[in-house]
Structure formats: C-alpha cells, structure tokens
C-alpha positions in Angstrom: -35.7 34.4 -12.2 -38.9 36.6 -12.0 -40.1 37.9 -8.6 -43.1 35.8 -8.7 -41.1 32.6 -9.1 -39.1 34.0 -6.0 -42.3 34.4 -4.1 -43.5 31.0 -5.0 -40.1 29.4 -3.8 -40.5 31.3 -0.4 -43.9 30.0 -0.2 -43.1 26.4 -0.9 -40.2 26.6 1.6 -42.4 27.9 4.3 -44.9 25.1 3.6 -42.2 22.4 3.6 -41.0 24.0 7.0 -44.5 24.0 8.4 -44.9 20.3 7.3 -41.6 19.4 9.2 -42.4 21.3 12.3 -46.1 20.2 12.6 -45.4 16.7 11.5 -42.6 16.5 14.0 -44.9 17.7 16.9 -47.7 15.5 15.9 -45.6 12.5 16.4 -44.6 13.8 19.7 -48.1 14.8 21.0 -49.4 11.2 20.1 -46.6 9.8 22.3 -47.5 12.3 24.9 -51.2 11.4 24.7 -50.3 7.7 25.2 -48.3 8.4 28.2 -51.1 10.4 29.7 -53.5 7.5 29.0 -51.0 5.1 30.7 -50.8 7.4 33.8 -54.6 7.4 33.9 -55.1 11.1 32.9 -57.8 10.8 30.4 -58.3 14.6 30.4 -54.6 15.3 29.5 -54.9 12.3 26.8 -57.8 14.0 25.4 -56.1 17.4 25.3 -52.9 15.7 23.7 -54.9 13.9 21.0 -56.7 17.0 20.1 -53.4 18.8 19.7 -52.0 15.7 17.7 -55.1 15.9 15.3 -54.6 19.8 14.9 -50.9 19.5 14.1 -51.5 16.6 11.6 -54.0 18.7 9.9 -51.7 21.8 9.6 -48.9 19.4 8.3 -51.3 17.8 5.7 -52.6 21.1 4.6 -49.1 22.6 4.1 -48.3 19.5 2.0 -51.5 19.8 -0.1 -50.7 23.5 -0.9 -47.2 22.8 -2.1 -44.8 21.9 0.5 -44.2 18.3 -0.4 -41.7 18.9 -3.2 -39.2 21.0 -1.1 -36.9 19.7 1.8 -37.2 21.5 5.2 -34.5 24.1 5.9 -31.4 22.9 7.4 -32.2 24.9 10.7 -35.1 22.8 11.0 -33.5 19.6 10.3 -30.8 20.4 12.8 -33.5 21.1 15.5 -34.9 17.7 14.8 -36.7 15.5 17.3 -33.5 13.8 18.7 -33.1 16.7 21.2 -36.6 16.9 22.2 -37.6 13.3 22.7 -38.4 12.9 26.5 -36.8 9.8 28.3 -38.9 7.4 29.9 -39.4 8.0 33.6 -37.9 5.2 35.9 -40.0 3.4 38.3 -38.9 5.5 41.0 -39.5 8.7 39.2 -43.1 7.5 38.5 -46.0 8.5 36.2 -46.4 12.2 37.6 -42.8 13.0 36.4 -43.4 11.2 33.1 -46.3 13.5 32.5 -44.4 16.6 33.7 -41.6 15.7 31.2 -44.3 15.2 28.4 -45.8 18.5 29.0 -42.4 20.3 29.2 -41.3 18.8 25.9 -44.8 19.5 24.4 -44.2 23.3 25.5 -40.7 23.3 23.8 -42.1 22.0 20.7 -44.8 24.5 20.6 -42.5 27.4 21.5 -40.4 26.3 18.6 -43.1 26.5 16.2 -44.3 29.7 17.5 -40.9 31.2 17.1 -40.8 30.2 13.7 -44.2 31.5 12.6 -43.6 34.7 14.4 -40.1 35.4 12.7 -41.8 34.8 9.4 -44.8 36.8 10.2 -42.6 39.6 11.1 -39.9 39.5 8.4 -41.7 38.1 5.4 -42.4 40.6 2.7 -45.0 38.6 0.9 -48.2 39.6 2.3 -50.2 36.2 1.8 -47.4 34.3 3.3 -47.1 36.9 6.2 -50.8 36.4 6.8 -50.3 32.6 6.9 -47.5 32.9 9.3 -49.5 35.2 11.5 -52.4 32.8 11.5 -50.3 29.8 12.6 -48.7 32.1 15.1 -51.9 33.0 16.7 -52.9 29.3 16.9 -49.5 28.1 18.2 -50.1 31.1 20.9 -53.3 29.5 21.9 -51.8 26.1 22.1 -48.9 27.4 24.3 -51.6 29.1 26.6 -53.3 25.8 26.9 -50.1 23.9 27.7 -49.0 26.4 30.3 -52.6 26.0 31.9 -52.0 22.4 32.2 -48.7 23.0 33.7 -50.6 24.9 36.5 -53.3 22.4 36.6 -51.0 19.6 37.3 -49.1 21.4 39.7 -46.0 20.7 37.3 
C-alpha cells in the first residue's frame, strides 16, 4: 500500500469518527433542547438547538467528505450513548435537576469530542488531517466554555 493510500485511510477513519461523535452528540443535544423547553427555559433550549445544528452540520460535512464508507473505531463504539443518556428526573427531583443532568451530560459529550480531536491534532502526522482536527478541537473548546457558562448561569 502506498503512503498516499494510508493517509487517505486515516482521513476516512477520522471522518467516520467525527460522524459518529457529532451524530451521537446531536441526538443528545436535541433531547436536551426538548428538556429545556419542557422546563420553561427558552434560552437554554435555544442554546441546545444551536448546538444540535452545529454538531449535525459537522457530522454531515464529515460524511460528505468521505466518512460514510468506514466504520467508526471500536473505541468510539464502546463509548456509545448507553453510558451518557441521562435518566429522567423523578417528580420529586424536579425540572431544575433534569436541566442540571442535561447540561452535565452535554458537558461530558463535548469533553469526549474535544479529547478525541485534541489527540488527533497532537499525534497525527498528516498535516491537513491535523489541521482539521485542530479546527474541531478549537470549536469544541468554545462549546465547552459555553456549557460551563451555562452551569455557572444556572447555579448547577
């Protein structure tokens, strides 16, 4: 196999991983937006709706660039959504706790994405792929900061 073929394979694998991470995150963020709306917090609902759209766009772009034909890595499959899905708050816990859980899980999802992109940005020898990972890492860092701001804002 030529070096160019190997680089293409790494890029396709990266794009498949981006699709898996961002697609999974978008599904959760859409649920969190619904929970925020149910709790009467239109500002938080709008934030999660924006985050949903941004992550869906990243997943779509990764698929359009070539990630569709490759399976996400086993690590990403193992870290699937079963361990991150928040449980519904009981009536006694109330809506505030439900929002707290949604934000906590959103923060965990975004940290997972950020860690993956940071590791690729640090370790990938292919310069265009490294730059793409760095851009996604930067975007994830902005989303992390926004989520942390919501935690402070809500007193969670």
